[in-house]
C-alpha positions as CSV (number, residue, x, y, z in Angstrom):
1,M,42.7,38.4,-1.1
2,D,41.4,42.1,-0.9
3,K,37.7,42.9,-0.2
4,L,37.0,44.0,-3.9
5,N,38.4,40.8,-5.3
6,L,36.3,38.8,-2.6
7,L,33.5,40.7,-3.6
8,H,33.8,39.8,-7.5
9,A,34.6,36.2,-6.5
10,I,31.6,35.8,-4.9
11,I,29.5,37.6,-7.3
12,S,31.1,35.4,-10.3
13,T,30.4,32.2,-8.6
14,A,26.9,32.9,-7.4
15,I,24.4,30.4,-8.2
16,D,21.6,33.2,-8.8
17,G,22.0,35.6,-11.3
18,I,22.8,39.4,-10.5
19,I,22.3,42.2,-12.7
20,T,23.0,46.0,-12.0
21,I,21.4,48.6,-13.9
22,D,21.8,52.6,-13.6
23,S,18.9,54.8,-13.0
24,G,18.2,55.2,-16.6
25,G,17.7,51.4,-16.8
26,L,20.7,50.6,-18.8
27,I,22.7,47.7,-17.9
28,E,26.0,48.1,-16.3
29,S,26.9,44.5,-15.2
30,M,25.9,40.9,-15.2
31,N,27.6,37.9,-13.6
32,P,27.9,34.4,-15.4
33,A,24.7,33.0,-13.8
34,A,22.7,35.9,-15.1
35,L,24.3,35.4,-18.6
36,R,23.8,31.8,-18.5
37,L,20.0,32.3,-17.3
38,F,19.3,34.7,-20.4
39,G,21.5,32.6,-22.7
40,Y,24.0,34.9,-23.5
41,E,27.8,34.2,-23.6
42,K,29.5,37.6,-23.1
43,E,28.8,40.3,-20.7
44,D,29.5,42.7,-23.7
45,E,26.3,41.8,-25.8
46,L,24.1,43.3,-23.0
47,V,26.3,46.2,-21.0
48,G,24.9,49.4,-21.9
49,R,21.7,47.9,-23.4
50,N,18.1,49.1,-21.8
51,I,17.3,45.9,-19.0
52,S,13.9,46.1,-20.9
53,V,15.7,43.8,-23.5
54,L,15.7,40.9,-21.1
55,M,11.8,41.3,-20.5
56,P,8.8,39.8,-22.5
57,E,5.9,41.9,-23.1
58,P,4.0,43.6,-21.3
59,D,6.7,44.2,-19.0
60,K,9.0,45.4,-21.6
61,S,7.0,48.4,-22.6
62,A,6.2,49.3,-19.0
63,H,9.4,48.9,-17.7
64,D,10.7,52.6,-18.3
65,G,7.4,54.0,-16.7
66,Y,8.1,51.7,-13.5
67,I,11.4,53.7,-13.0
68,H,10.3,57.0,-14.0
69,R,7.1,56.5,-11.6
70,Y,9.6,55.5,-8.7
71,Q,11.7,58.5,-9.2
72,S,8.9,60.7,-9.2
73,T,6.8,59.5,-6.7
74,G,8.6,57.0,-4.6
75,E,6.2,54.3,-5.1
76,R,7.7,50.7,-5.1
77,R,6.5,48.3,-7.5
78,I,9.5,45.9,-7.3
79,I,12.2,47.6,-5.3
80,G,12.7,46.0,-1.9
81,I,9.9,44.0,-2.7
82,G,10.5,41.4,-4.7
83,R,8.2,39.6,-7.3
84,E,7.5,36.6,-9.6
85,V,8.2,37.9,-13.3
86,K,9.2,36.1,-16.7
87,G,12.5,36.8,-18.4
88,L,13.4,36.7,-22.1
89,R,16.2,34.7,-23.2
90,K,18.2,35.4,-26.3
91,D,16.6,32.8,-28.3
92,K,13.3,34.6,-27.4
93,T,12.0,32.1,-25.0
94,T,10.9,32.6,-21.5
95,F,11.5,31.4,-18.1
96,P,10.1,32.3,-14.6
97,F,12.1,33.7,-12.1
98,R,11.9,35.5,-8.6
99,L,13.2,39.1,-8.9
100,A,14.6,40.7,-5.7
101,V,15.9,44.5,-6.5
102,S,17.7,46.8,-4.0
103,E,18.8,50.4,-4.8
104,V,22.4,51.5,-3.7
105,E,23.9,55.0,-3.6
106,Y,27.3,54.8,-5.2
107,E,29.3,57.8,-6.0
108,N,26.5,60.2,-6.0
109,R,24.4,58.1,-8.4
110,K,21.5,55.6,-8.0
111,I,22.6,51.9,-8.8
112,F,19.8,49.0,-8.7
113,T,20.9,45.4,-8.4
114,G,18.7,42.8,-9.1
115,F,19.0,39.3,-7.8
116,I,17.5,36.8,-10.0
117,H,16.5,33.1,-8.9
118,D,15.5,31.0,-11.7
119,L,12.1,29.1,-11.0
120,S,11.8,27.1,-13.9
121,K,12.3,23.8,-12.1
122,E,10.0,24.9,-9.4
123,K,7.3,26.0,-11.9
124,A,7.9,22.8,-14.1
125,A,7.4,20.7,-10.7
126,E,4.2,22.7,-10.3
127,E,2.8,22.0,-13.7
128,N,3.5,18.6,-13.2
129,L,1.7,18.5,-10.1
130,R,-1.1,20.7,-11.4
131,K,-1.2,18.1,-14.6
132,Y,-1.4,15.2,-12.2
133,T,-3.9,17.0,-9.7
134,E,-6.2,17.5,-13.0
135,K,-5.6,14.0,-14.2
136,L,-6.3,12.6,-10.5
137,E,-9.6,14.9,-10.3
138,E,-10.8,13.6,-13.7
139,T,-10.4,10.0,-12.5
140,I,-12.0,10.9,-9.3
141,K,-14.9,12.5,-11.4
142,E,-15.5,9.8,-13.3
143,R,-16.1,7.2,-10.5
144,T,-18.0,9.8,-8.1
145,H,-19.4,12.3,-10.9
146,D,-19.1,15.0,-8.4
147,L,-15.8,14.8,-6.6
148,R,-13.9,18.0,-7.1
149,E,-10.9,18.1,-4.6
150,L,-8.2,15.4,-3.7
151,I,-8.9,15.4,-0.1
152,S,-12.4,14.2,-0.6
153,E,-11.3,11.2,-2.5
154,L,-10.1,9.9,0.8
155,E,-13.4,10.5,2.3
156,I,-15.0,9.0,-0.6
157,A,-12.7,5.9,-0.5
158,R,-13.2,5.6,3.2
159,D,-17.0,5.7,2.9
160,E,-17.0,2.9,-0.4
161,A,-14.8,1.1,1.8
162,S,-17.3,0.8,4.6
163,H,-20.2,0.5,1.9
164,S,-17.9,-2.3,0.6
165,L,-17.9,-4.0,3.9
166,E,-21.7,-3.7,4.5
167,K,-22.5,-5.2,0.9
168,E,-20.1,-8.2,1.7
169,K,-22.0,-8.7,4.8
170,E,-25.3,-8.2,2.9
171,L,-24.3,-10.7,0.5
172,N,-23.5,-13.1,3.1
173,Q,-26.8,-12.8,4.5
174,L,-28.3,-13.1,1.2
175,K,-26.4,-16.4,0.7
176,T,-27.6,-17.8,4.0
177,R,-30.9,-16.8,3.5
178,F,-31.0,-18.5,0.1
179,V,-29.7,-21.6,1.1
180,S,-32.2,-21.7,3.9
181,M,-35.2,-20.9,1.6
182,A,-34.1,-23.2,-1.1
183,S,-33.6,-26.2,1.3
184,H,-37.1,-25.6,2.6
185,E,-38.9,-24.3,-0.2
186,F,-37.6,-27.4,-2.5
187,R,-37.7,-30.1,0.0
188,T,-41.5,-29.4,0.7
189,P,-42.7,-29.8,-2.8
190,L,-40.5,-32.7,-3.8
191,S,-41.3,-34.6,-0.5
192,S,-45.1,-34.3,-1.7
193,V,-44.3,-35.3,-5.1
194,Q,-42.7,-38.4,-4.0
195,L,-45.5,-39.2,-1.2
196,S,-48.2,-38.7,-3.8
197,A,-46.2,-40.8,-6.6
198,S,-46.0,-43.6,-4.0
199,L,-49.6,-43.3,-2.9
200,I,-50.7,-43.5,-6.8
201,E,-48.8,-46.8,-7.2
202,K,-51.2,-48.1,-4.5
203,Y,-54.3,-46.7,-5.7
204,L,-53.5,-48.1,-9.1
205,Q,-53.8,-51.3,-7.8
206,K,-57.1,-50.7,-6.2
207,Q,-58.2,-48.8,-9.4
208,D,-59.4,-45.8,-6.9
209,E,-59.5,-43.0,-9.5
210,G,-60.7,-40.5,-6.7
211,N,-57.4,-40.8,-4.7
212,I,-55.2,-40.8,-8.0
213,L,-56.9,-37.5,-9.5
214,K,-56.3,-36.2,-5.9
215,H,-52.6,-36.9,-5.6
216,T,-52.1,-36.0,-9.4
217,S,-53.4,-32.6,-8.5
218,K,-51.0,-32.4,-5.7
219,I,-48.2,-33.4,-8.0
220,K,-49.1,-30.6,-10.4
221,N,-49.5,-28.1,-7.6
222,S,-46.0,-29.0,-6.5
223,V,-44.4,-28.8,-9.8
224,G,-46.1,-25.6,-10.4
225,H,-44.6,-24.1,-7.1
226,L,-41.1,-25.4,-8.0
227,T,-41.4,-23.7,-11.5
228,G,-42.4,-20.3,-9.7
229,I,-39.3,-20.3,-7.3
230,L,-36.9,-21.4,-10.5
231,N,-38.9,-18.5,-12.4
232,D,-38.3,-15.8,-9.7
233,F,-34.6,-17.0,-9.5
234,L,-34.5,-16.7,-13.2
235,S,-36.0,-13.1,-13.2
236,L,-33.6,-12.1,-10.0
237,E,-30.5,-13.5,-12.1
238,K,-31.2,-11.5,-15.4
239,L,-31.8,-8.2,-13.2
240,E,-28.5,-8.7,-11.4
241,A,-26.8,-9.2,-14.7
242,G,-28.3,-6.1,-16.2
243,R,-30.0,-8.4,-18.9
244,T,-33.7,-7.2,-18.4
245,E,-34.7,-4.9,-21.0
246,V,-37.8,-2.8,-21.0
247,Q,-40.1,-2.9,-24.3
248,F,-42.4,0.1,-24.0
249,Q,-45.7,-0.5,-26.0
250,H,-49.3,1.2,-25.9
251,F,-51.9,-1.1,-24.9
252,D,-55.1,-1.2,-23.2
253,L,-55.0,-1.4,-19.6
254,V,-58.6,-2.6,-18.8
255,K,-58.6,-5.7,-21.5
256,F,-54.8,-6.5,-20.0
257,S,-56.0,-6.4,-16.6
258,E,-59.2,-8.5,-17.0
259,G,-57.0,-11.0,-18.8
260,I,-54.9,-11.2,-15.7
261,I,-57.7,-11.7,-13.3
262,E,-59.6,-14.2,-15.3
263,E,-56.4,-16.3,-14.8
264,M,-55.9,-15.4,-11.3
265,Q,-59.6,-16.4,-10.4
266,L,-58.6,-20.0,-11.1
267,I,-56.2,-20.4,-8.5
268,A,-57.9,-18.4,-5.8
269,K,-58.8,-20.3,-2.9
270,Q,-62.4,-21.5,-1.8
271,N,-65.0,-18.4,-2.0
272,Q,-62.1,-16.1,-2.6
273,H,-63.0,-13.5,-5.1
274,I,-61.2,-10.8,-7.1
275,F,-63.0,-7.6,-7.9
276,Y,-61.4,-5.5,-10.7
277,Q,-62.6,-1.5,-10.9
278,H,-61.0,0.6,-13.6
279,T,-61.2,4.7,-12.9
280,G,-60.5,7.1,-15.8
281,E,-61.8,8.0,-19.4
282,T,-59.3,6.0,-21.2
283,G,-57.3,2.7,-20.6
284,E,-54.3,3.4,-22.9
285,V,-50.8,3.0,-21.4
286,Y,-47.3,3.2,-22.8
287,L,-45.4,0.5,-20.5
288,D,-44.0,-2.9,-20.9
289,P,-46.7,-5.3,-20.8
290,S,-44.6,-8.0,-19.9
291,L,-43.1,-6.5,-16.8
292,L,-46.3,-5.4,-15.8
293,R,-48.0,-8.5,-16.3
294,N,-45.2,-10.4,-13.9
295,S,-45.6,-7.6,-11.4
296,I,-49.6,-7.7,-11.3
297,I,-49.7,-11.6,-10.9
298,N,-47.0,-11.4,-8.3
299,L,-48.9,-8.9,-6.2
300,V,-52.3,-10.7,-6.7
301,S,-50.6,-14.0,-5.9
302,N,-49.7,-12.6,-2.5
303,A,-52.8,-11.3,-1.9
304,I,-54.3,-14.6,-2.6
305,K,-51.7,-16.5,-0.6
306,Y,-51.7,-14.2,2.5
307,S,-55.6,-14.0,2.6
308,G,-57.8,-16.7,3.7
309,E,-60.7,-18.6,2.3
310,N,-63.9,-16.5,2.0
311,T,-62.3,-13.3,1.5
312,F,-62.4,-10.7,-1.3
313,I,-59.3,-8.9,-3.0
314,E,-59.6,-5.4,-4.7
315,F,-57.6,-4.9,-8.0
316,N,-58.0,-1.2,-9.0
317,T,-56.4,0.6,-12.1
318,E,-56.8,4.3,-12.8
319,V,-55.6,6.4,-15.5
320,S,-55.4,10.0,-15.4
321,D,-53.9,12.7,-17.3
322,S,-50.7,12.8,-15.1
323,E,-50.4,9.4,-13.9
324,V,-51.2,5.5,-13.8
325,C,-52.0,3.8,-10.7
326,I,-52.5,0.1,-10.3
327,S,-53.1,-1.3,-6.8
328,V,-53.9,-4.7,-5.2
329,K,-55.6,-4.9,-1.8
330,D,-56.4,-7.7,0.4
331,N,-57.6,-8.4,4.1
332,G,-55.0,-10.8,4.8
333,I,-52.3,-11.1,7.5
334,G,-50.6,-7.7,7.0
335,I,-46.7,-6.9,7.3
336,P,-45.9,-5.9,10.8
337,E,-44.6,-2.3,11.1
338,D,-41.2,-2.7,12.2
339,E,-40.4,-5.1,9.1
340,Q,-41.9,-3.2,6.5
341,K,-38.6,-1.1,5.7
342,N,-37.2,-4.6,4.8
343,L,-40.1,-5.3,2.7
344,F,-38.2,-5.1,-0.8
345,E,-35.3,-7.1,0.1
346,P,-34.4,-10.1,-1.7
347,F,-35.4,-13.3,0.3
348,F,-37.0,-11.4,2.9
349,R,-40.0,-12.8,4.5
350,A,-41.9,-11.5,7.6
351,H,-41.9,-13.6,10.6
352,N,-45.8,-13.8,10.7
353,T,-45.8,-15.7,7.4
354,G,-45.5,-18.9,9.4
355,N,-45.6,-22.0,6.9
356,I,-47.1,-20.3,4.0
357,P,-44.4,-20.8,1.3
358,G,-42.6,-18.4,-0.7
359,T,-39.1,-17.2,-1.8
360,G,-39.1,-13.8,-0.5
361,L,-38.0,-12.6,-4.1
362,G,-41.4,-11.5,-5.5
363,L,-41.7,-8.0,-4.2
364,N,-37.9,-7.2,-4.9
365,I,-38.6,-8.5,-8.4
366,V,-41.8,-6.3,-8.7
367,K,-39.8,-3.3,-7.2
368,R,-37.2,-3.4,-9.9
369,Y,-39.5,-4.2,-12.8
370,V,-41.6,-0.9,-11.9
371,E,-38.5,1.3,-11.4
372,L,-37.1,0.0,-14.5
373,M,-40.2,1.4,-16.3
374,G,-39.9,4.4,-14.3
375,G,-42.2,4.2,-11.3
376,D,-42.6,3.6,-7.8
377,V,-44.0,1.2,-5.4
378,I,-45.9,2.3,-2.5
379,C,-47.2,-0.1,0.3
380,Q,-50.0,0.4,3.0
381,S,-50.3,-2.5,5.7
382,A,-50.9,-3.4,9.2
383,Q,-50.6,-6.6,10.7
384,N,-54.0,-8.6,10.4
385,E,-55.6,-5.7,8.9
386,G,-54.4,-6.5,5.2
387,T,-51.9,-4.9,2.6
388,T,-52.5,-2.5,-0.1
389,I,-49.5,-2.2,-2.8
390,A,-50.0,0.5,-5.1
391,L,-47.7,0.8,-8.6
392,I,-47.5,4.5,-9.8
393,F,-46.2,5.7,-13.2
394,K,-46.0,9.5,-14.1
395,K,-47.3,10.2,-17.6
396,G,-45.3,12.3,-19.9
């Protein structure tokens, strides 16, 4: 086989398209691969036509200008450089391909040869990858709200996995605390009820009314304590389940607070007094009275419980143009500084509470109620110097 036939055979069987044009941009030849790419059956359909017939706009209109500019200035836009362009098929659809153009001097004239590598599959793969990436990014955004890059998903996933492990540890700790607290807090009042009931039976035989009343009072207190524990559990369960709804209302904070203090004074210790003071020209607020009542009762109950006899508790409310502040201050045992960071965790109790009964749920519930109403809880305390807890609500 001579070299000419060999060259013809190579061009005819080449996978990529090969097109030759003259210096005027007219097509001289197209190999079978090029014909297939552009949707033509015969070379005669294109030979002698301007190469721009295979180009969509805007390249179609600008093509002759490219050739003229190159011939006049020698400035190369494609020749010897290569670039990605679009081709126009016979059926007017387009496809992407990489074009490499070389210039050949043949029989005292210039011929330009274009080598065409179809990029349709690559572009389709890129488009599928782009769509997949967009879908993946959208999924990530829905879960993280601000994740924008795929690499960040791995970091977030790692952090979430670590966070999940920490949460699992915390949950196990909470379960342990719950079992320990429940076994102690339920056993003590139940034992008291059982003992008092047995003693009442004996005192009934003797008709000892004084001791009977004494022990019925103990039973009532124990039942009240158990009821308080169960109420804390129910409140926590509703919060965890997201079933606690906020019902905002306009009401007079002063009358509201006076009613609570009147009730709480009845359960105060001997010579333990609650002093109430309001600051502000108005007492009207817009909050949830039920959640606020539970929060205040919890704070005052703690102040009573952790303060001794012959002490006083300060309860203050303040309504200004910008905020509502409700605070409870006692002179009790206080909270150790190194434990204050755990103060609002469920089932947490400071080590200095000793045998004072409690679930460790109250302040956690208060904080969550206040946050549901859009407020903040601030605590200031020192061991043996008392505690002040303030509920702050911004107005407007």
